[in-house]
C-alpha positions in Angstrom: -31.0 -6.6 4.7 -27.4 -7.5 5.5 -24.9 -5.7 3.3 -22.1 -7.8 1.7 -18.8 -8.0 3.5 -15.3 -9.1 2.6 -12.7 -10.2 5.1 -9.3 -8.9 4.1 -5.9 -10.2 5.3 -2.5 -9.3 4.0 0.0 -12.1 4.6 3.7 -13.0 4.5 4.8 -16.2 6.2 1.8 -16.1 8.5 1.2 -19.8 9.1 1.4 -19.4 12.9 -2.1 -18.1 13.4 -3.6 -17.8 10.0 -6.0 -20.7 10.3 -7.6 -19.1 13.4 -7.6 -15.6 11.8 -9.4 -16.8 8.7 -11.8 -19.0 10.7 -12.8 -15.9 12.7 -13.8 -14.2 9.4 -16.1 -17.0 8.3 -19.1 -14.8 8.8 -18.0 -12.6 5.9 -19.4 -13.3 2.4 -16.0 -13.4 1.0 -12.4 -13.6 2.3 -9.5 -12.2 0.3 -5.9 -13.0 1.2 -3.2 -10.8 -0.5 0.1 -12.7 0.0 3.6 -11.3 -0.6 5.0 -14.6 -1.9 5.2 -16.5 1.4 7.7 -19.3 1.7 5.9 -21.3 4.4 2.4 -22.9 4.4 0.5 -19.5 4.3 -1.0 -20.0 0.9 -2.0 -23.6 1.5 -3.7 -22.6 4.7 -5.6 -19.8 3.1 -6.7 -21.9 0.2 -7.8 -24.7 2.5 -9.9 -22.2 4.4 -11.7 -21.2 1.2 -10.2 -17.8 0.8 -9.4 -16.2 -2.5 -5.6 -15.8 -2.7 -3.8 -13.3 -4.8 -0.1 -12.8 -4.7 1.7 -9.5 -5.1 5.3 -8.4 -4.3 5.4 -6.3 -1.1 6.1 -2.6 -1.8 4.9 -1.3 1.5 1.5 -1.2 3.2 0.1 1.7 1.2 0.5 0.1 -2.3 -0.5 -3.3 -0.9 -3.7 -2.1 0.6 -4.6 0.0 -2.5 -4.1 -3.1 -4.6 -6.1 -5.3 -2.2 -9.0 -2.9 -2.0 -9.2 -2.6 -5.8 -10.0 -6.4 -5.8 -13.0 -6.0 -3.5 -16.5 -5.5 -4.9 -18.5 -5.6 -1.6 -19.6 -2.5 0.2 -17.9 -3.3 3.5 -14.6 -4.7 4.6 -13.4 -6.3 7.8 -9.6 -6.0 7.8 -7.4 -8.2 10.1 -3.6 -8.7 10.3 -2.5 -12.3 10.0 -1.8 -12.5 13.7 -5.2 -11.2 14.7 -8.5 -12.9 15.5 -12.0 -11.5 15.5 -13.8 -12.4 18.7 -17.3 -13.9 18.7 -18.5 -10.7 20.5 -17.1 -8.5 17.8 -18.6 -10.7 15.0 -22.1 -10.5 16.5 -21.8 -6.7 17.0 -20.6 -6.2 13.4 -23.4 -8.2 12.0 -25.9 -6.2 14.0 -24.3 -2.8 13.2 -23.9 -3.0 9.4 -27.5 -3.1 8.3 -28.3 -0.1 10.5 -25.3 2.0 9.4 -26.3 5.3 7.8 -24.9 6.1 4.3 -22.7 8.8 5.7 -20.8 6.4 7.9 -17.3 5.6 6.7 -16.6 2.8 9.2 -16.4 1.6 12.8 -13.5 1.7 15.2 -13.0 -1.5 17.2 -10.8 -2.3 20.2 -7.7 -4.5 20.0 -6.5 -6.6 22.9 -2.8 -7.3 22.7 -0.9 -10.2 24.3 2.6 -9.5 25.4 5.1 -11.7 27.3 2.7 -13.3 29.8 -0.6 -11.4 29.6 -3.1 -9.2 27.7 -1.9 -5.7 28.2 -4.4 -3.4 30.0 -2.2 -0.3 30.0 1.1 0.9 28.4 -0.9 2.5 25.6 -1.9 -1.0 24.4 -5.6 -1.0 25.3 -8.2 -0.3 24.1 -5.9 0.4 21.0 -8.8 1.7 18.9 -8.4 0.9 15.2 -10.6 1.5 12.1 -11.0 -2.1 10.9 -14.6 -2.2 9.7 -15.2 0.2 6.8 -16.7 1.1 3.5 -14.2 0.7 0.7 -15.2 4.0 -0.9 -14.8 6.0 2.3 -11.3 5.1 3.5 -7.7 5.8 2.6 -4.5 4.3 3.9 -1.9 6.4 5.6 1.7 5.3 6.2 4.3 6.6 8.6 7.6 4.7 8.7 6.7 1.0 9.2 3.2 1.7 10.4 -0.1 2.1 8.6 -3.5 3.3 9.6 -6.9 3.7 7.9 -8.2 7.2 7.7 -11.9 7.6 7.3 -13.5 9.9 4.7 -16.7 10.5 6.6 -18.4 9.9 9.9 -17.3 7.0 12.2 -18.7 5.1 15.1 -17.3 2.7 17.7 -18.0 -1.0 18.2 -16.9 -1.8 21.8 -15.7 -5.3 21.2 -12.2 -6.8 20.6 -9.9 -8.1 18.0 -7.3 -10.2 19.9 -3.7 -9.9 18.8 -0.7 -12.1 19.3 2.1 -10.1 17.7 5.3 -11.9 19.0 6.4 -15.4 19.9 9.6 -14.4 21.7 11.9 -11.7 22.7 14.1 -12.4 19.7 11.1 -11.9 17.4 10.2 -8.6 19.1 13.8 -7.4 18.7 13.8 -8.4 15.1 10.7 -6.3 14.6 12.2 -3.4 16.6 15.3 -3.5 14.3 13.1 -3.4 11.2 10.8 -0.7 12.5 13.7 1.5 13.7 15.4 1.4 10.3 12.2 2.3 8.5 11.5 5.0 11.0 15.0 6.4 10.6 14.7 6.4 6.8 11.4 8.2 7.0 12.7 10.9 9.4 15.8 11.4 7.2 13.6 12.0 4.1 11.7 14.6 6.2 15.0 16.4 7.0 14.9 15.5 10.7 18.1 15.5 12.7 19.4 12.5 14.6 22.4 11.7 16.8 23.3 10.0 20.1 22.0 12.8 22.3 18.7 13.0 20.5 18.5 9.2 20.6 19.0 9.1 24.4 16.5 11.9 24.9 13.8 10.3 22.8 14.5 6.9 24.4 14.1 8.3 27.9 10.9 10.1 26.9 9.5 7.0 25.3 10.2 4.9 28.5 8.6 7.6 30.7 5.5 7.7 28.5 5.0 4.0 28.3 5.9 3.1 31.9 4.7 6.1 33.9 2.2 8.2 31.9 0.5 5.3 30.2 0.6 3.2 33.5 2.8 0.4 32.1 3.9 -0.2 35.7 0.4 -1.7 36.3 1.2 -4.3 33.6 3.9 -5.9 35.8 7.0 -7.4 34.2 5.4 -7.2 30.8 4.9 -3.5 31.2 8.5 -2.9 32.2 9.9 -5.1 29.4 7.7 -3.4 26.8 8.8 0.1 28.0 12.5 -0.9 27.9 12.0 -2.2 24.3 10.1 0.9 23.3 12.9 3.1 24.7 15.5 1.1 22.7 13.4 1.4 19.5 13.3 5.2 19.9 17.1 5.4 20.5 17.8 3.3 17.5 15.5 5.3 15.2 17.2 8.6 16.0 20.8 7.4 16.2 20.4 5.8 12.7 19.3 9.0 10.9 23.0 9.7 10.5 24.7 6.4 9.9 28.3 7.7 9.9 31.1 6.2 7.9 31.4 2.6 9.3 34.9 2.0 8.0 34.4 3.6 4.6 36.8 4.4 2.9 39.0 1.6 4.2 42.1 2.7 6.0 44.8 0.5 7.6 46.0 3.5 9.8 
């Protein structure tokens, strides 16, 4: 007997791909969208797709997911971001795996295939990009580090070797906007933890980040996309550490 499943998507101004995202979750018994008061067509798209829409002010991924999971009454959840799509292969494998899942199983890791610049990345640490996205609500907790979140299982896990496909950026400008936001949140998190920053630390971490992405994780095999991604990753690491100590920035004002 197939256990009940809810598809879960957190949204904010996600009209770009939301219709495709929700259509890929049509195999779920229910679809829940928790929206952070979008100003575009996100809510209208979700309602037209038949999803249940609940709006809540964004207070970070941890509180948002805790709120969302409290609204779910099915045993299983398939969680997607608003710019992700569940492939047909993954759908079929999920439907086959859930009825046979033992009671001790917290969830399934799946693979995510990420599009960047002009291709799906095969290296650079971007693939297979295993994520716990199919899970029992009672056997999972959300962990947050800076701007990033992950699901941590409270029990055994398995792997479904099929893909979510992910289109995170539309342009260089959008990627840089995200880098700016993530770097600030990362710096704030490091500052709270008492970590030291500065220009030299920023340069050091930036260089190590580039080497990791481009050489050790074989970003060079991803062509121009791999180089650009490594350069952006290096800039992100530099910004994060140099922003830990913001300096004075002209305060107090002096005309001298």
